[in-house]
C-alpha positions as CSV (number, residue, x, y, z in Angstrom):
1,X,-40.8,-3.3,-10.7
2,X,-38.7,-1.9,-13.5
3,X,-37.3,0.8,-11.2
4,X,-36.2,-1.9,-8.8
5,X,-34.6,-3.8,-11.6
6,X,-32.6,-0.7,-12.7
7,X,-31.6,-0.1,-9.1
8,X,-30.4,-3.7,-8.7
9,X,-28.5,-3.5,-12.0
10,X,-26.8,-0.3,-10.9
11,X,-25.8,-1.7,-7.6
12,X,-24.3,-4.8,-9.2
13,X,-22.3,-2.6,-11.6
14,X,-21.1,-0.4,-8.8
15,X,-20.1,-3.5,-6.8
16,X,-18.2,-4.9,-9.8
17,X,-16.3,-1.7,-10.2
18,X,-15.5,-1.5,-6.5
19,X,-14.2,-5.1,-6.6
20,X,-12.0,-4.5,-9.7
21,X,-10.7,-1.3,-8.1
22,X,-9.8,-3.0,-4.8
23,X,-8.1,-5.8,-6.6
24,X,-6.0,-3.6,-8.9
25,X,-5.2,-1.2,-6.0
26,X,-4.0,-4.1,-3.9
27,X,-1.9,-5.5,-6.8
28,X,-0.3,-2.0,-7.4
29,X,0.5,-1.4,-3.7
30,X,2.0,-4.9,-3.3
31,X,4.1,-4.6,-6.5
32,X,2.3,-7.6,-8.1
33,X,1.8,-4.9,-10.8
34,X,5.2,-3.2,-10.7
35,X,6.1,0.5,-11.2
36,X,6.1,1.3,-14.9
37,X,4.4,-1.9,-15.9
38,X,2.0,-1.4,-18.8
39,X,-1.6,-2.4,-18.2
40,X,-3.4,-4.5,-20.8
41,X,-7.1,-4.2,-20.0
42,X,-8.1,-7.4,-21.8
43,X,-5.4,-9.4,-20.0
44,X,-6.4,-7.9,-16.7
45,X,-10.0,-9.0,-17.3
46,X,-8.9,-12.5,-18.0
47,X,-6.7,-12.8,-15.0
48,X,-9.1,-11.2,-12.5
49,X,-12.5,-12.3,-13.9
50,X,-13.9,-8.7,-14.0
51,X,-15.7,-7.5,-17.1
52,X,-14.3,-4.8,-19.4
53,X,-16.6,-2.0,-18.1
54,X,-15.6,-2.6,-14.5
55,X,-12.0,-2.8,-15.3
56,X,-12.0,0.4,-17.3
57,X,-13.7,2.3,-14.5
58,X,-11.3,0.8,-12.0
59,X,-8.3,2.0,-14.0
60,X,-9.9,5.4,-14.4
61,X,-10.2,5.7,-10.6
62,X,-6.6,4.5,-10.0
63,X,-5.5,7.2,-12.5
64,X,-7.3,9.8,-10.5
65,X,-5.6,8.5,-7.4
66,X,-2.2,8.8,-9.0
67,X,-1.4,5.1,-8.9
68,X,-1.8,4.7,-12.6
69,X,-0.8,7.1,-15.4
70,X,-2.2,7.4,-18.9
71,X,-0.2,8.0,-22.0
72,X,-1.6,8.8,-25.5
73,X,0.9,6.5,-27.1
74,X,1.5,3.7,-24.6
75,X,-1.9,3.6,-22.9
76,X,-2.1,2.9,-19.1
77,X,0.8,1.9,-16.9
78,X,1.5,1.8,-13.2
79,X,2.9,5.1,-11.9
80,X,6.7,5.1,-11.8
81,X,8.8,5.6,-8.7
82,X,11.8,7.9,-8.2
83,X,14.1,9.5,-5.7
84,X,12.7,13.0,-6.3
85,X,9.1,11.8,-6.0
86,X,9.9,9.9,-2.7
87,X,11.4,13.1,-1.2
88,X,8.5,15.3,-2.4
89,X,6.0,12.7,-1.2
90,X,7.5,12.5,2.2
91,X,7.5,16.3,2.7
92,X,3.9,16.7,1.5
93,X,2.7,13.7,3.3
94,X,4.1,15.0,6.6
95,X,2.4,18.4,6.1
96,X,-1.0,16.9,5.3
97,X,-0.8,14.2,8.0
98,X,0.0,16.8,10.6
99,X,-2.8,19.1,9.5
100,X,-5.2,16.1,10.0
101,X,-3.5,15.2,13.3
102,X,-3.8,18.7,14.8
103,X,-7.5,18.8,13.9
104,X,-8.0,15.3,15.4
105,X,-6.2,16.3,18.6
106,X,-8.4,19.4,18.9
107,X,-11.7,17.7,18.2
108,X,-11.1,14.1,19.5
109,X,-13.2,12.9,22.4
110,X,-12.8,9.9,24.7
111,X,-13.9,7.5,22.0
112,X,-11.2,8.8,19.7
113,X,-8.6,8.3,22.5
114,X,-9.8,4.8,23.1
115,X,-9.6,4.0,19.4
116,X,-6.0,5.3,19.3
117,X,-5.0,3.2,22.3
118,X,-6.7,0.1,20.9
119,X,-5.0,0.5,17.5
120,X,-1.6,1.1,19.2
121,X,-2.1,-2.0,21.5
122,X,-2.9,-4.2,18.5
123,X,0.1,-2.9,16.5
124,X,2.6,-3.1,19.4
125,X,1.5,-6.7,20.1
126,X,1.9,-7.9,16.5
127,X,5.2,-9.1,15.3
128,X,6.8,-7.0,12.5
129,X,8.8,-9.9,11.0
130,X,8.0,-13.6,10.6
131,X,10.6,-16.1,11.5
132,X,12.0,-19.0,9.5
133,X,15.0,-19.5,7.2
134,X,14.6,-16.0,5.8
135,X,12.9,-13.4,7.8
136,X,9.9,-11.8,6.0
137,X,7.7,-8.8,6.7
138,X,4.5,-9.7,8.5
139,X,1.6,-8.3,6.6
140,X,-0.6,-8.5,9.7
141,X,1.7,-5.9,11.3
142,X,1.6,-3.6,8.3
143,X,-2.2,-3.8,8.3
144,X,-2.2,-2.9,12.0
145,X,0.4,-0.2,11.3
146,X,-1.9,1.4,8.7
147,X,-4.9,1.2,11.1
148,X,-2.9,2.8,13.9
149,X,-1.9,5.8,11.7
150,X,-5.5,6.1,10.5
151,X,-6.8,6.0,14.1
152,X,-4.5,8.9,15.1
153,X,-6.2,11.3,12.6
154,X,-9.7,9.7,12.6
155,X,-11.2,12.7,14.5
156,X,-10.2,15.1,11.8
157,X,-13.4,16.8,10.5
158,X,-12.2,17.7,7.0
159,X,-13.2,15.2,4.3
160,X,-10.9,16.8,1.8
161,X,-7.9,16.6,4.1
162,X,-8.6,13.0,4.9
163,X,-9.0,12.2,1.2
164,X,-5.6,13.7,0.5
165,X,-4.1,12.0,3.5
166,X,-5.4,8.6,2.4
167,X,-4.1,9.1,-1.2
168,X,-0.6,10.1,0.1
169,X,-0.6,7.0,2.4
170,X,-1.3,4.7,-0.6
171,X,1.5,6.3,-2.6
172,X,3.9,5.9,0.4
173,X,2.9,2.2,0.7
174,X,4.5,1.5,-2.7
175,X,7.8,2.7,-1.3
176,X,7.3,0.7,1.9
177,X,7.0,-2.4,-0.2
178,X,10.3,-1.6,-1.9
179,X,11.8,-1.4,1.6
180,X,10.6,-5.0,2.3
181,X,12.3,-6.3,-0.9
182,X,15.8,-5.1,-0.1
183,X,18.1,-5.6,2.8
184,X,18.3,-2.5,5.0
185,X,20.6,-2.6,8.0
186,X,19.7,-0.1,10.7
187,X,19.3,0.2,14.4
188,X,16.0,2.1,14.2
189,X,13.6,1.6,17.1
190,X,10.3,1.8,15.4
191,X,8.4,0.7,18.5
192,X,9.9,3.5,20.5
193,X,8.9,6.0,17.8
194,X,5.3,4.9,17.8
195,X,5.2,4.9,21.6
196,X,6.4,8.5,21.8
197,X,4.0,9.6,19.1
198,X,1.1,7.9,21.0
199,X,2.1,9.5,24.3
200,X,2.3,13.0,22.7
201,X,-1.0,12.6,20.9
202,X,-2.9,11.4,24.1
203,X,-1.3,14.3,26.0
204,X,-2.6,16.7,23.4
205,X,0.9,18.1,22.8
206,X,0.4,19.1,19.2
207,X,3.8,20.6,18.6
208,X,5.6,17.5,19.9
209,X,3.3,15.0,18.2
210,X,3.6,16.7,14.8
211,X,7.4,17.0,15.2
212,X,7.7,13.3,16.0
213,X,5.4,12.4,13.1
214,X,7.4,14.3,10.6
215,X,10.7,12.8,11.9
216,X,9.0,9.3,11.7
217,X,8.3,9.7,8.0
218,X,11.6,11.3,7.2
219,X,13.5,8.5,8.9
220,X,11.8,5.9,6.8
221,X,12.7,7.8,3.6
222,X,16.3,8.3,4.8
223,X,16.9,4.6,5.5
224,X,15.3,3.6,2.2
225,X,17.6,6.0,0.3
226,X,20.6,4.8,2.2
227,X,20.0,1.2,1.2
228,X,22.2,0.5,-1.8
229,X,19.8,-1.7,-3.7
230,X,16.8,0.5,-3.1
231,X,18.7,3.6,-4.0
232,X,19.9,2.1,-7.2
233,X,16.4,1.0,-8.2
234,X,15.0,4.4,-7.5
235,X,17.9,6.3,-9.1
236,X,18.2,4.1,-12.2
237,X,14.4,4.2,-12.8
238,X,13.3,0.5,-12.7
239,X,10.0,1.7,-14.1
240,X,11.7,3.0,-17.2
241,X,13.4,-0.3,-17.8
242,X,10.0,-2.1,-17.4
243,X,8.4,0.2,-20.0
244,X,11.4,-0.1,-22.4
245,X,11.4,-3.9,-22.1
246,X,7.7,-4.0,-22.8
247,X,8.1,-1.8,-25.8
248,X,10.9,-3.9,-27.2
249,X,8.7,-7.0,-27.1
250,X,6.0,-5.4,-29.1
């Protein structure tokens, strides 16, 4: 009976930590908690309803993921963004993603192919932008987009590669959100890019598929850096301004 009680208590604690982690991760990726913003654990507990222990463990996990940074003087804050990091992130992400993709294309069976086709079908039939007075990004498309890219590499048999791949994907999502916050005029055909990647993957043409994937990532970064407002926010270090503003108020 006592052993069962301990097991139940441990399960509840793990569940609370997972819940707090998922909530903070979502808030960081969506910029509800902005780059450079200081994290007050007590305030986060009040606003989210999670206890102190769960919140501390969640922040510790986010620090390990690279989404939060720890400073001896300032405490915890959301990881900053920058031009140099975006460029480095794009390069490393392409390398890791393509390692996973090559493994998946070598090992993937018919079920994997079916999963790729299903994910592509859902994404390609979901609107990227919502209509109205001001066009807005459709979160349903971004969810489908993430599922599509995950499906492409899902047959990869390396847990370490996949763990690194998922971490790099999360980091890239923060820059993707910046792209939805600024006006970026371009004639990019994203649908065509995804179609070509899908065709190359299903044809098991590894060289073409990885080349297209790298170009896909690089194009996103290029367009983001060419957008005046996005480039200014990256170059000027919006995160530093947030930190400095917070320090000035304390």
